[in-house]
N, C-alpha and C positions, 0 to 999 in steps of 0.2 A: 433809763433807770435800770438798775440791776436789783432783782428781787432777792434771790437766794444765793447769789454767787454760784449758781448751778450751771454747769456746762454739760449738756447732754451729748453723748457721743453716739452717733448713729452707726451701729455695728452692721457690717455686711454679713448676713446670715448665709451659711451653706444652703444650697438649693434644697437638698433633702431635709435638712433640719427645718427650714422654713415650711416645707410641705407638711411635715409632721405637726408643727405648731398650728398651721392653718387648719389642718384636719381636726386636731384636738379642740381648737377654738369652736369649730362648728358643732362637733359631736358632744362636747361637754356642755355646750349651751343648750342643745336640743334634748339630750338624754341624761344630763348630769355627769359628774365625775365618777361617782360610784356605780352609776348605771351604764357606764361604757367600759366594756372589757378591752384589755389591751389588744388581744387577738382581733376583736371586731374592728377596732380603730385601724390597725395596720392593714387588715383585709380591705377595708373601705378605701384607704388612701393608696393601697398597693405599694407598701414599703415592707421589706423583710425585717424579721426580728434582729438579724445581724446588723442591719443599717440603723435600726432604732437604738440598739445598745451601744452603737458606736458614738451616738450623740447624747444619749441619756442613760443614767444609771438605773432608772426605774420609772414606773408610772408617776410616782410622787415627785421625782426629779423633773419629769415633764411638766407637771402641774406648777412647780416652783418657777420654772423658766417661762411657762405660759403667762403666769402672773406678772413676771418682769417684762415680758413682751407687751402685754396689755397696758401696764403702768407706763412704759416708755412712750407709747402712743398718746396716752392721756397727758403726760408731762410735756411732751413735745407741743401739744395743742395749747396747753397753759402757757408754755414759754413763748409760743408764737403770738398769742393774744395779749399776754400781760407784760412781757418784758420789752422795754423801749417804746411803749405806746405813749401817745400824747393825751389820750383820753381814757383814764382808768375805768370810769363808770360805763362807758361804751364798750370797753373790752369785756367787762363783766357781763354785760347784756349779751354780747356776741357769744360768750362761753355758754350761757344758759340756753341760748337758742341752739347752739351746737350740740349740747347734751340732749335736748329734745329731739333733734334731727337724727341722732345716732342711737336713740333709745331702742328702736326696733331691731337694730343690727347687733352690735356687741356692747351697747352702752351699759348693760347691767351684768356683764360677765364677771367682773372682779367681785362685785357684791354677791352674785349668785354662788360663785365658787367659795368665797369666804364663809358664807352662811352655811354651806353644805359641809365643808371640810375643816373649817377653822378650829372647831373644838376637838376634832379628831387628831389633829397634827400640830404640835406646838411650833414647829418650824414654819408651817404655813400661816399659823395664827400670827406669829411675829412678823412675817412678811406682809400680811394684810395691814397690820397696825402701822408698819413703816410707810406703806403706800398712802394710807389715809392721813398719816402725820404730815407727809410732804404735800399732799393735796390740800390740807388745811392751811399749811404755811403759805401756799400761793394765794389762797383766798384772803388770808389776813393781810398779806402784803399789798394786794390790789385795793382792798378797802382802805388801808392806811394811806395809799397814794391818792385815792379819791378824796379823802379828808384833807390831805395836804394841798390838793388842787382846789379846794373850796367847793367841790361838787357835793360832798356829804357834810352834814353838820358835824362840828367838832366834838359834840357830845355822843356821836354814834358809837355804840358799844362794839368795838372792832371784833374782838374774839367771839363774842356772843353771836354777832351777825354772821361771821364766817362759819361758826358751828351750825347755826340755823340753816344756812345755805347747803352746807355739805350733807348734814344728816337729813335735811328735808329732801334733797335730791335722792340720796341713797335709800332713805326709808320709804320714799315714794315708790321705789321699785318693788318693795314688799307688798305694799297696798295694791298695786296694779296686778301683781302676780296672784294675790289671794282672790281678788274679785274678777280676774280675767277680763279686765277692761283697760286696754292700753291707752285709750283716749284720756283716761284720768291723769296720765303723766303730764299732759299739756296743762291741766289745771294746777298741778304741783308747780310747774315752772312759772306759770302766770302768778301764782301766789308769791313765789320768791321775788319776782319783779315788783309786785305791789309793795312788799315789805321794804325793799331797797328804796323805792320811790318815797316811802314815808319818811326816810332819813335825809332826803335831798335838801340842800339849801334852796331858799325861795327863788333865787335867780335862775335856778336850774329846773324850775317846776315844769317846763315844757320839754325837758330832756327825756328822750325815749330810753328808759332803762327798765 
């Protein structure tokens, strides 16, 4: 099945550019975007300003490309799980498990950067909206396929369920951050799975989703 007619091109990044992106990923996650000075970042990863400005126009430009870099990884995983699969509901279950497994590494970086910088920078805000729009489209498509396959009830509210999953997962990152209890994210994911199970057709009641 073809979900979005989307073909992801894996770009081969220049080694220095990849090094800058990887360093920014780690430092922006740990210290925030505004809390990381460009000089501090470059000193930490041992890249000169000349090399930095060869690849990026500014720190904001670096942020924009980092969001693209993170989004590409997310969409590649969605493409891997959702496109061409024979079992849409199982694919959705695998995605939820993957989000939980990656939560402690960079699973919440897009959300964190968007929450911090989105209102300060219209370009970044637009980028975040586009990422989440594509993310939502994948979820809508896989739920639609699960309904067509008879795994979910035909009355399942496709868009509402997709929004619930997306904003439940992303909103869960805020809750975990506020109470500083990362174990709570597993409860969020389990809640997503319980809600999905509530829409299954009876012949799939033993299906693990």
